[in-house]
C-alpha positions as CSV (number, residue, x, y, z in Angstrom):
1,M,69.7,20.4,45.2
2,F,66.5,18.3,44.9
3,Y,65.0,16.2,47.7
4,R,62.8,13.2,46.7
5,D,60.1,14.1,49.2
6,E,59.8,17.8,48.3
7,R,56.8,19.1,46.4
8,L,57.8,21.1,43.4
9,A,56.4,23.0,40.5
10,L,57.9,24.1,37.2
11,F,57.3,27.6,35.7
12,I,58.3,27.7,32.1
13,D,58.7,31.1,30.3
14,G,58.0,29.6,26.9
15,S,59.6,32.2,24.7
16,N,62.7,32.6,27.0
17,L,63.3,28.8,27.2
18,Y,62.8,28.5,23.4
19,A,65.4,31.2,22.8
20,T,67.8,29.6,25.3
21,A,67.6,26.2,23.8
22,K,68.0,27.7,20.3
23,A,71.1,29.5,21.4
24,L,72.5,26.2,22.6
25,Q,71.3,24.5,19.4
26,F,69.1,21.8,20.7
27,D,65.4,21.1,20.9
28,I,63.7,20.2,24.1
29,D,61.6,17.1,24.5
30,Y,59.0,18.3,26.9
31,K,57.9,14.8,27.8
32,L,61.4,14.0,29.0
33,L,61.7,17.3,30.8
34,R,58.5,16.6,32.8
35,Q,59.7,13.0,33.5
36,E,63.1,14.3,34.7
37,F,61.6,16.6,37.3
38,M,59.0,14.1,38.4
39,R,62.0,11.9,39.1
40,R,63.6,14.6,41.2
41,G,60.6,15.3,43.5
42,K,56.9,15.2,43.9
43,M,55.9,17.5,41.0
44,L,52.5,19.1,41.6
45,R,52.3,21.2,38.5
46,A,54.2,22.2,35.3
47,F,53.1,25.6,34.0
48,Y,54.0,26.7,30.5
49,Y,53.5,30.4,29.5
50,T,53.2,31.7,26.0
51,A,51.5,34.4,24.0
52,L,49.7,33.3,20.8
53,L,49.2,35.3,17.6
54,D,45.5,34.8,16.8
55,T,45.5,36.9,13.6
56,E,47.3,34.2,11.6
57,E,45.5,31.2,10.2
58,Y,48.2,28.8,11.3
59,S,50.4,29.4,14.3
60,P,53.7,27.4,14.4
61,I,53.4,27.2,18.2
62,R,49.8,25.8,18.2
63,P,50.8,22.1,17.9
64,L,53.2,22.4,20.8
65,V,50.6,24.2,22.9
66,D,48.0,21.5,22.2
67,W,50.5,18.7,22.8
68,L,51.6,20.2,26.2
69,Q,48.0,20.7,27.2
70,Y,47.2,17.0,26.5
71,N,50.4,15.8,28.3
72,G,50.2,17.1,31.8
73,F,51.3,20.8,31.4
74,T,49.1,23.6,32.7
75,M,49.0,26.0,29.7
76,V,48.7,29.8,30.4
77,T,48.3,31.7,27.1
78,K,47.0,35.1,26.0
79,P,46.8,36.8,22.6
80,A,50.0,38.5,21.4
81,K,49.7,42.1,20.4
82,E,50.9,43.0,16.9
83,F,52.2,46.6,16.2
84,T,54.4,48.5,13.9
85,D,57.5,50.2,15.4
86,S,58.8,53.7,14.6
87,Q,60.9,52.3,11.7
88,G,57.8,50.6,10.2
89,R,58.8,47.1,11.2
90,R,56.1,44.6,12.2
91,K,56.6,43.6,15.9
92,I,54.8,41.2,18.1
93,K,54.6,41.6,21.9
94,G,53.3,39.0,24.3
95,N,54.9,39.3,27.7
96,M,53.7,36.7,30.2
97,D,55.8,37.9,33.2
98,I,52.8,39.1,35.3
99,E,50.8,35.9,34.8
100,L,53.8,33.7,35.7
101,T,54.5,35.9,38.8
102,V,50.9,35.8,40.1
103,D,50.7,32.0,39.6
104,A,54.1,31.4,41.3
105,L,53.1,33.5,44.3
106,E,49.7,31.7,44.6
107,T,51.4,28.3,44.2
108,A,54.1,29.1,46.9
109,N,51.9,27.9,49.8
110,H,51.6,24.4,48.3
111,V,55.2,23.7,47.2
112,D,58.7,23.4,48.7
113,H,60.7,24.1,45.5
114,I,60.0,26.1,42.3
115,V,62.0,25.6,39.2
116,L,61.9,28.7,37.0
117,F,62.8,28.2,33.3
118,S,63.9,31.7,32.4
119,G,66.9,33.9,32.5
120,D,64.9,37.2,32.5
121,G,66.2,39.5,35.2
122,D,62.7,40.9,35.7
123,F,62.0,37.7,37.8
124,R,64.6,38.5,40.5
125,P,62.0,40.2,42.8
126,L,59.7,37.2,42.3
127,V,62.5,34.8,43.3
128,E,63.2,36.9,46.4
129,A,59.5,37.0,47.3
130,L,59.2,33.2,47.0
131,Q,62.3,32.7,49.1
132,R,60.7,34.9,51.9
133,K,57.8,32.5,51.8
134,G,60.2,29.6,52.5
135,V,60.2,28.3,49.0
136,R,63.5,27.2,47.4
137,V,64.0,28.5,43.8
138,S,66.1,26.9,41.1
139,V,66.6,28.9,37.9
140,C,67.3,27.0,34.7
141,S,69.0,28.9,31.8
142,T,72.5,29.1,30.3
143,I,75.7,31.0,30.7
144,R,77.2,29.0,27.8
145,S,75.9,31.2,25.0
146,Q,77.1,34.5,23.8
147,P,75.7,36.6,25.3
148,P,74.6,34.5,28.4
149,M,70.9,34.0,28.5
150,I,70.5,34.7,32.2
151,A,70.7,38.0,34.0
152,D,73.5,37.9,36.6
153,D,71.3,39.3,39.4
154,L,68.7,36.5,38.8
155,R,71.4,33.9,38.9
156,R,72.8,35.3,42.2
157,Q,69.3,35.5,43.8
158,A,68.4,31.9,43.0
159,D,69.1,29.1,45.5
160,N,70.4,26.9,42.7
161,F,71.3,27.5,39.1
162,I,70.7,24.7,36.6
163,E,72.7,25.0,33.4
164,L,70.3,24.0,30.6
165,D,73.2,22.7,28.5
166,E,73.9,20.1,31.2
167,L,70.3,18.7,30.7
168,R,70.8,18.3,27.0
169,E,71.4,14.5,27.2
170,V,68.4,14.0,29.5
171,I,65.8,16.3,27.9
172,G,67.1,17.0,24.4
173,R,65.3,15.7,21.4
174,P,67.4,14.0,18.8
175,P,67.8,16.1,15.7
176,R,64.8,15.5,13.4
177,E,65.3,14.4,9.8
178,P,64.3,17.1,7.4
179,R,60.9,16.7,5.9
180,D,60.4,16.6,2.1
181,R,59.2,20.3,2.2
182,D,62.3,21.3,4.2
183,M,64.5,19.5,1.6
184,Q,62.7,21.3,-1.3
185,H,63.4,24.6,0.4
186,A,67.0,23.7,0.9
187,E,67.4,22.6,-2.7
188,V,65.8,25.8,-4.0
189,A,68.0,27.9,-1.7
190,A,71.1,26.0,-3.0
191,S,70.2,26.5,-6.7
């Protein structure tokens, strides 16, 4: 469902895509992902949305954010909010739905096709609004996990559904070798 001459943009809900890939048990190579969609059309922009926890000295997502920013992705971040729920558990909230929605609607006048990497049903009205503007929308997520990572109404609204698991061979990163620190943790856990 891609045409070589169409202008396209990627909108990646970072936490949703991470959870989906984790459910499918593979890591995404974002360089390969970008190349794959550049091959499918004239990619104008690849947006990546994530919330960052600024209170910690080291954020495990910071290296990815920096790498993406240096390698052609438009990063949209905001500070995550930390709170304690009614059971006393530490929770982190960092919803990026509004930012992604506003950017997609602003971008709609410049593209023919938007690829949304999310299964979040809250995006169904966005997909419908983009379609009213004449933009085709593909949604990339999975139905191959338990439970499926895509809301049924989002999948039905999309012009095209891309099963993330079918992209594994094209955008998947080979499993990395455990580092020495990882091996030490595994050995301690085994003893």
